[in-house]
N, C-alpha and C positions, 0 to 999 in steps of 0.2 A: 371470698367476697371482699374481705378487708383490704386486700392489695389494690382494689379498684378505687377505694375511698381514702386510703391513708398512704400518702406519698412516702412518709417515713418508713412505714412497714415495707412498702415495695422496694425502697432503696436497700433496706436491711436484708431482704430476701435476695436481691440481686447481688449484694456483696457476699452473702453466704454461698451463692451459686458460683460466683467467680472464684472464691477461695477453694471450693470443692473441685472445680475444674483444674485449678493450678496444682492442687495436691495430687490429683490423679495423674496429671502430666509429669510431675516430678517423680512419682513412683514408676511410671512407665519408662522414663528416661533412665532412672537408676537401675531398673531391672534389665533394660536393654543393654546398657553399658556393662552390667555385671555378667551378662551372657556373651559379651564380646562382639555384639552385633552393631552394625551401622543402621541408620534408618532405612537405607535401601535394602539391606539384607533382611531386616525384620519385615519390611513390606513384602518382599518376595516370599518369605516363609509363611507369612500370615495371609497372603493374597489380598492385601489392601494397598491403597495408594501411599506412596511416601509422603505426599502432602498431608494426608490424613494423620499419619503418625506425627508429623511436625506440628500440626494444629493442636493435636491432643497434648503433646509434650509441652507446648507453649501456652496451654490453658485457654486456647481460643475456641475449643469446641468439646462437647461431650461425644463419646462414641456410642453407637448403637450396641445393644447387647451382643449381637452377632459379631460385630467387630471386636469387642472386648474378649469374647470367647476365642476368636481366631488369634488375637495377640497373645493371650495366655497360653494357648496350645503351642504357638510358635516359640514361646519363651520357656516351655516345659514347666509351667507352674499352673496352679489351679486359679480359677477366676477370682475366688475370694482373696487370694494373695495379691492380685492385681488391684482390686478395688478397695481393699481395706488397708488402713495405715498399720503397718507391722508393729509400730510402737504401742498400739493399743491392744494387740493380741497377747493374751496371757502367756 
């Protein structure tokens, strides 16, 4: 409810959302490159569009859970590794 009344709160939440999208995108790009795959190759393996991968990597969109699972499987990693910052894992 607060986000409807407090413009500062809303901007803060939007900024957090943007940072989260960018972090996920950077992780996806790093993992894809580590696997030696192009965006097209990952798209084929994961059965998702190349544009979707590009948008995620560039922080322009979040992926649905199904898409994240497909990407993780195509990269031979678990979903947690894809969505969690590896620097924060013990």
